[in-house]
Short mmCIF file of the C-alpha atoms (twelve columns), coordinates in Angstrom:
data_MODEL
# 
_entry.id   MODEL 
# 
loop_
_atom_site.group_PDB 
_atom_site.id 
_atom_site.type_symbol 
_atom_site.label_atom_id 
_atom_site.label_alt_id 
_atom_site.label_comp_id 
_atom_site.label_asym_id 
_atom_site.label_seq_id 
_atom_site.Cartn_x 
_atom_site.Cartn_y 
_atom_site.Cartn_z 
_atom_site.pdbx_PDB_model_num 
ATOM 1   C CA . MET A 1   -1.054 -24.249 25.805  1 
ATOM 2   C CA . ARG A 2   -3.975 -22.118 25.014  1 
ATOM 3   C CA . ARG A 3   -1.916 -19.215 26.483  1 
ATOM 4   C CA . ARG A 4   1.127  -19.579 24.411  1 
ATOM 5   C CA . TRP A 5   -0.770 -19.931 21.027  1 
ATOM 6   C CA . THR A 6   -2.550 -16.585 21.615  1 
ATOM 7   C CA . PHE A 7   0.583  -15.162 22.532  1 
ATOM 8   C CA . LEU A 8   2.281  -16.260 19.361  1 
ATOM 9   C CA . ALA A 9   -0.903 -15.244 16.988  1 
ATOM 10  C CA . ALA A 10  -0.788 -11.529 18.610  1 
ATOM 11  C CA . LEU A 11  2.719  -11.509 18.445  1 
ATOM 12  C CA . LEU A 12  3.082  -12.774 14.460  1 
ATOM 13  C CA . SER A 13  -0.031 -10.321 13.840  1 
ATOM 14  C CA . LEU A 14  1.864  -7.397  14.713  1 
ATOM 15  C CA . GLU A 15  5.133  -8.576  12.648  1 
ATOM 16  C CA . HIS A 16  3.154  -9.205  9.565   1 
ATOM 17  C CA . GLY A 17  1.715  -5.682  9.874   1 
ATOM 18  C CA . ALA A 18  4.579  -4.208  10.655  1 
ATOM 19  C CA . PHE A 19  6.244  -5.768  7.455   1 
ATOM 20  C CA . ALA A 20  3.205  -5.226  5.316   1 
ATOM 21  C CA . ALA A 21  2.810  -1.448  6.320   1 
ATOM 22  C CA . THR A 22  6.810  -0.800  6.060   1 
ATOM 23  C CA . ALA A 23  6.599  -2.595  2.527   1 
ATOM 24  C CA . VAL A 24  3.113  -0.568  1.590   1 
ATOM 25  C CA . TRP A 25  4.815  2.881   2.800   1 
ATOM 26  C CA . PHE A 26  8.488  2.726   1.752   1 
ATOM 27  C CA . ALA A 27  7.845  0.561   -1.664  1 
ATOM 28  C CA . PRO A 28  11.569 -0.885  -0.982  1 
ATOM 29  C CA . THR A 29  13.315 -1.412  -4.687  1 
ATOM 30  C CA . GLU A 30  16.791 -3.387  -5.590  1 
ATOM 31  C CA . TRP A 31  18.906 -3.923  -2.067  1 
ATOM 32  C CA . SER A 32  16.223 -2.549  0.196   1 
ATOM 33  C CA . PHE A 33  13.529 -4.704  -1.048  1 
ATOM 34  C CA . GLY A 34  15.990 -7.630  -0.866  1 
ATOM 35  C CA . ALA A 35  16.504 -6.791  2.495   1 
ATOM 36  C CA . LEU A 36  12.460 -6.388  3.317   1 
ATOM 37  C CA . PHE A 37  11.949 -9.917  1.746   1 
ATOM 38  C CA . LEU A 38  14.900 -11.844 3.835   1 
ATOM 39  C CA . ALA A 39  13.678 -10.104 7.256   1 
ATOM 40  C CA . TRP A 40  10.576 -10.697 6.359   1 
ATOM 41  C CA . MET A 41  10.491 -14.175 5.832   1 
ATOM 42  C CA . ILE A 42  12.934 -14.883 8.829   1 
ATOM 43  C CA . LEU A 43  12.098 -13.148 11.547  1 
ATOM 44  C CA . PRO A 44  8.195  -14.454 12.046  1 
ATOM 45  C CA . ALA A 45  9.437  -17.503 10.881  1 
ATOM 46  C CA . LEU A 46  11.752 -17.134 13.790  1 
ATOM 47  C CA . THR A 47  9.562  -16.171 16.180  1 
ATOM 48  C CA . ALA A 48  6.934  -18.758 15.734  1 
ATOM 49  C CA . ALA A 49  9.731  -21.549 15.649  1 
ATOM 50  C CA . ILE A 50  11.316 -20.410 18.846  1 
ATOM 51  C CA . VAL A 51  7.975  -20.079 20.497  1 
ATOM 52  C CA . CYS A 52  6.645  -23.499 19.465  1 
ATOM 53  C CA . ALA A 53  10.075 -25.301 19.936  1 
ATOM 54  C CA . PRO A 54  8.976  -27.051 23.439  1 
ATOM 55  C CA . LEU A 55  5.686  -27.861 21.775  1 
ATOM 56  C CA . GLY A 56  7.991  -30.204 19.294  1 
ATOM 57  C CA . TYR A 57  7.289  -29.127 15.946  1 
ATOM 58  C CA . PRO A 58  8.824  -25.593 14.912  1 
ATOM 59  C CA . ILE A 59  9.426  -26.552 11.492  1 
ATOM 60  C CA . ILE A 60  5.898  -26.409 10.597  1 
ATOM 61  C CA . THR A 61  4.828  -23.210 12.158  1 
ATOM 62  C CA . ALA A 62  8.293  -21.980 10.569  1 
ATOM 63  C CA . SER A 63  7.525  -23.284 7.570   1 
ATOM 64  C CA . GLY A 64  3.871  -21.834 7.465   1 
ATOM 65  C CA . ASN A 65  4.964  -17.811 8.409   1 
ATOM 66  C CA . GLY A 66  7.198  -18.184 5.132   1 
ATOM 67  C CA . LEU A 67  4.245  -18.966 2.911   1 
ATOM 68  C CA . LEU A 68  1.961  -16.406 4.503   1 
ATOM 69  C CA . ALA A 69  4.599  -13.622 4.321   1 
ATOM 70  C CA . ALA A 70  5.510  -14.531 0.946   1 
ATOM 71  C CA . SER A 71  1.774  -14.326 -0.231  1 
ATOM 72  C CA . ILE A 72  1.287  -11.148 1.425   1 
ATOM 73  C CA . LEU A 73  4.349  -9.967  -0.819  1 
ATOM 74  C CA . ASP A 74  3.184  -11.587 -3.487  1 
ATOM 75  C CA . TYR A 75  -0.276 -9.517  -3.618  1 
ATOM 76  C CA . LEU A 76  1.395  -6.204  -2.930  1 
ATOM 77  C CA . LEU A 77  3.838  -6.602  -5.539  1 
ATOM 78  C CA . LEU A 78  1.881  -8.736  -8.837  1 
ATOM 79  C CA . PHE A 79  -1.792 -7.708  -7.768  1 
ATOM 80  C CA . HIS A 80  -1.089 -3.961  -6.566  1 
ATOM 81  C CA . GLY A 81  1.942  -2.877  -7.935  1 
ATOM 82  C CA . TYR A 82  4.050  -1.634  -5.138  1 
ATOM 83  C CA . PHE A 83  7.693  -2.152  -5.609  1 
ATOM 84  C CA . TRP A 84  7.684  -2.154  -9.581  1 
ATOM 85  C CA . SER A 85  5.546  -3.088  -12.123 1 
ATOM 86  C CA . VAL A 86  5.755  -6.437  -13.496 1 
ATOM 87  C CA . PRO A 87  4.721  -7.553  -17.134 1 
ATOM 88  C CA . VAL A 88  1.743  -10.068 -16.884 1 
ATOM 89  C CA . GLU A 89  3.711  -13.078 -18.469 1 
ATOM 90  C CA . VAL A 90  5.981  -12.980 -15.681 1 
ATOM 91  C CA . VAL A 91  3.637  -13.023 -13.160 1 
ATOM 92  C CA . VAL A 92  3.065  -16.451 -12.196 1 
ATOM 93  C CA . SER A 93  6.466  -17.590 -12.377 1 
ATOM 94  C CA . LEU A 94  7.644  -14.659 -9.991  1 
ATOM 95  C CA . ALA A 95  4.990  -15.688 -7.364  1 
ATOM 96  C CA . ALA A 96  6.096  -19.280 -7.356  1 
ATOM 97  C CA . ILE A 97  9.623  -18.230 -6.901  1 
ATOM 98  C CA . TYR A 98  8.754  -15.888 -4.052  1 
ATOM 99  C CA . LEU A 99  6.453  -18.777 -2.424  1 
ATOM 100 C CA . LEU A 100 9.389  -21.367 -2.818  1 
ATOM 101 C CA . LEU A 101 12.101 -18.756 -1.099  1 
ATOM 102 C CA . GLY A 102 9.863  -17.755 1.711   1 
ATOM 103 C CA . VAL A 103 9.153  -21.562 2.252   1 
ATOM 104 C CA . VAL A 104 12.606 -22.378 2.010   1 
ATOM 105 C CA . LEU A 105 13.915 -20.148 4.257   1 
ATOM 106 C CA . SER A 106 11.599 -19.721 6.763   1 
ATOM 107 C CA . ALA A 107 11.892 -23.709 6.748   1 
ATOM 108 C CA . SER A 108 15.458 -23.148 7.518   1 
ATOM 109 C CA . CYS A 109 15.079 -21.022 10.517  1 
ATOM 110 C CA . GLY A 110 12.712 -23.808 11.987  1 
ATOM 111 C CA . ALA A 111 15.485 -26.433 11.300  1 
ATOM 112 C CA . PHE A 112 17.881 -24.443 13.295  1 
ATOM 113 C CA . VAL A 113 15.830 -23.955 16.262  1 
ATOM 114 C CA . GLN A 114 14.933 -27.915 16.008  1 
ATOM 115 C CA . VAL A 115 18.857 -28.456 15.731  1 
ATOM 116 C CA . ILE A 116 19.206 -26.910 19.117  1 
ATOM 117 C CA . THR A 117 16.128 -28.178 20.762  1 
ATOM 118 C CA . GLU A 118 17.122 -32.082 20.060  1 
ATOM 119 C CA . THR A 119 20.539 -31.268 21.106  1 
ATOM 120 C CA . LEU A 120 18.823 -29.539 24.662  1 
ATOM 121 C CA . ASP A 121 17.038 -33.042 24.677  1 
ATOM 122 C CA . THR A 122 19.944 -35.229 24.708  1 
ATOM 123 C CA . GLU A 123 21.676 -32.782 27.526  1 
ATOM 124 C CA . ASN A 124 19.826 -34.573 30.581  1 
ATOM 125 C CA . GLY A 125 20.173 -33.640 34.211  1 
ATOM 126 C CA . THR A 126 22.074 -30.152 33.366  1 
ATOM 127 C CA . THR A 127 21.391 -26.955 34.892  1 
ATOM 128 C CA . LEU A 128 19.861 -23.793 33.260  1 
ATOM 129 C CA . LYS A 129 23.152 -22.610 33.055  1 
ATOM 130 C CA . GLN A 130 24.833 -25.527 31.162  1 
ATOM 131 C CA . ARG A 131 21.858 -25.634 28.671  1 
ATOM 132 C CA . LEU A 132 22.320 -22.144 27.811  1 
ATOM 133 C CA . SER A 133 26.076 -22.781 27.048  1 
ATOM 134 C CA . THR A 134 24.966 -25.705 25.072  1 
ATOM 135 C CA . ALA A 135 22.510 -23.935 23.107  1 
ATOM 136 C CA . ALA A 136 24.825 -20.969 22.222  1 
ATOM 137 C CA . ALA A 137 27.480 -23.259 21.142  1 
ATOM 138 C CA . LYS A 138 25.350 -25.235 19.206  1 
ATOM 139 C CA . GLY A 139 24.361 -21.968 17.596  1 
ATOM 140 C CA . PHE A 140 27.325 -20.374 16.662  1 
ATOM 141 C CA . LYS A 141 28.774 -23.788 15.269  1 
ATOM 142 C CA . PHE A 142 25.240 -23.783 13.024  1 
ATOM 143 C CA . SER A 143 25.528 -19.900 12.018  1 
ATOM 144 C CA . LEU A 144 29.121 -20.101 11.524  1 
ATOM 145 C CA . LEU A 145 28.593 -22.525 8.942   1 
ATOM 146 C CA . CYS A 146 25.561 -20.678 7.430   1 
ATOM 147 C CA . VAL A 147 28.113 -17.514 6.710   1 
ATOM 148 C CA . ALA A 148 30.742 -19.752 5.314   1 
ATOM 149 C CA . ILE A 149 28.074 -20.964 2.577   1 
ATOM 150 C CA . SER A 150 26.890 -17.359 1.942   1 
ATOM 151 C CA . THR A 151 29.679 -15.723 1.477   1 
ATOM 152 C CA . PRO A 152 30.977 -16.521 -1.386  1 
ATOM 153 C CA . VAL A 153 27.788 -15.861 -2.796  1 
ATOM 154 C CA . LEU A 154 27.343 -12.271 -0.907  1 
ATOM 155 C CA . LEU A 155 30.714 -11.454 -2.369  1 
ATOM 156 C CA . PHE A 156 29.849 -12.255 -6.072  1 
ATOM 157 C CA . LEU A 157 26.956 -10.128 -5.959  1 
ATOM 158 C CA . LEU A 158 28.807 -7.286  -4.000  1 
ATOM 159 C CA . GLN A 159 31.142 -7.405  -6.672  1 
ATOM 160 C CA . ALA A 160 29.095 -7.780  -9.689  1 
ATOM 161 C CA . SER A 161 26.780 -4.530  -8.686  1 
ATOM 162 C CA . THR A 162 30.519 -2.669  -7.951  1 
ATOM 163 C CA . GLU A 163 29.942 -2.285  -4.277  1 
ATOM 164 C CA . LYS A 164 32.421 -0.048  -2.367  1 
ATOM 165 C CA . ASN A 165 33.668 -1.072  0.608   1 
ATOM 166 C CA . LEU A 166 33.518 -4.721  -0.125  1 
ATOM 167 C CA . VAL A 167 35.675 -6.412  2.689   1 
ATOM 168 C CA . LEU A 168 33.496 -4.289  5.686   1 
ATOM 169 C CA . ILE A 169 30.386 -5.247  4.209   1 
ATOM 170 C CA . VAL A 170 31.272 -8.590  4.208   1 
ATOM 171 C CA . SER A 171 33.014 -8.674  7.698   1 
ATOM 172 C CA . ILE A 172 29.761 -6.821  9.388   1 
ATOM 173 C CA . CYS A 173 27.357 -9.219  7.585   1 
ATOM 174 C CA . ALA A 174 29.506 -11.940 9.069   1 
ATOM 175 C CA . VAL A 175 29.604 -10.675 12.214  1 
ATOM 176 C CA . ALA A 176 25.919 -10.120 11.988  1 
ATOM 177 C CA . GLY A 177 25.221 -13.566 11.279  1 
ATOM 178 C CA . VAL A 178 27.153 -15.283 13.998  1 
ATOM 179 C CA . GLY A 179 25.899 -13.303 16.566  1 
ATOM 180 C CA . GLY A 180 22.274 -13.233 15.344  1 
ATOM 181 C CA . GLY A 181 22.467 -17.114 15.410  1 
ATOM 182 C CA . VAL A 182 23.800 -16.922 18.838  1 
ATOM 183 C CA . LEU A 183 21.352 -14.882 20.068  1 
ATOM 184 C CA . VAL A 184 18.595 -16.903 18.600  1 
ATOM 185 C CA . ALA A 185 20.109 -20.168 20.030  1 
ATOM 186 C CA . LEU A 186 20.085 -18.557 23.523  1 
ATOM 187 C CA . LEU A 187 16.263 -17.670 22.654  1 
ATOM 188 C CA . VAL A 188 15.710 -21.409 21.834  1 
ATOM 189 C CA . GLY A 189 17.551 -22.212 25.444  1 
ATOM 190 C CA . ALA A 190 15.497 -20.199 27.249  1 
ATOM 191 C CA . SER A 191 12.144 -21.094 25.976  1 
ATOM 192 C CA . TYR A 192 13.218 -24.452 26.334  1 
ATOM 193 C CA . VAL A 193 14.166 -24.407 29.716  1 
ATOM 194 C CA . SER A 194 11.264 -22.466 30.896  1 
ATOM 195 C CA . SER A 195 8.625  -24.369 29.584  1 
ATOM 196 C CA . ARG A 196 10.228 -27.068 31.262  1 
ATOM 197 C CA . GLY A 197 10.944 -25.867 34.439  1 
ATOM 198 C CA . ILE A 198 14.407 -26.488 34.761  1 
ATOM 199 C CA . PRO A 199 16.416 -24.640 37.570  1 
# 
């Protein structure tokens, strides 16, 4: 147990440090800022949720990482002026919005891991291969649903910015979303079976 927490703390420190350094070094704006924000809110949250899945509270650890990531981002943006200058009158509102989005996105990642873990808990007496197949199938369905919900929003945003190659970009995002969901599901399944010594 202690070794797992030490490993998790070291891994999360590296991830948050790398994102903070990237934010300071490149000071991204517009789409690049959006990509940084999403990656920062999602990747550490997934890391925490996957490692903690066998312990039973991935949503809490994922949400905590979202809160931490958004707090660091708020500090860099609002107090040091990275990315772009922010009028004083909107500082508090913008900070609250980023914190809320960070927690919601991260909690969703934790819920994704929780759903897969609970599915595996109901698969009693199965082998490693069967459990991984179950996790992958659940991850595929869950991520496909997420892609179906998010695609209209993505289409609207891209059309509003008169983005070229609209179909290609949306297709790549959809495939990446589903593939990423299956990969995360497999990692959750592997973490689950390794913690329980399933052959």
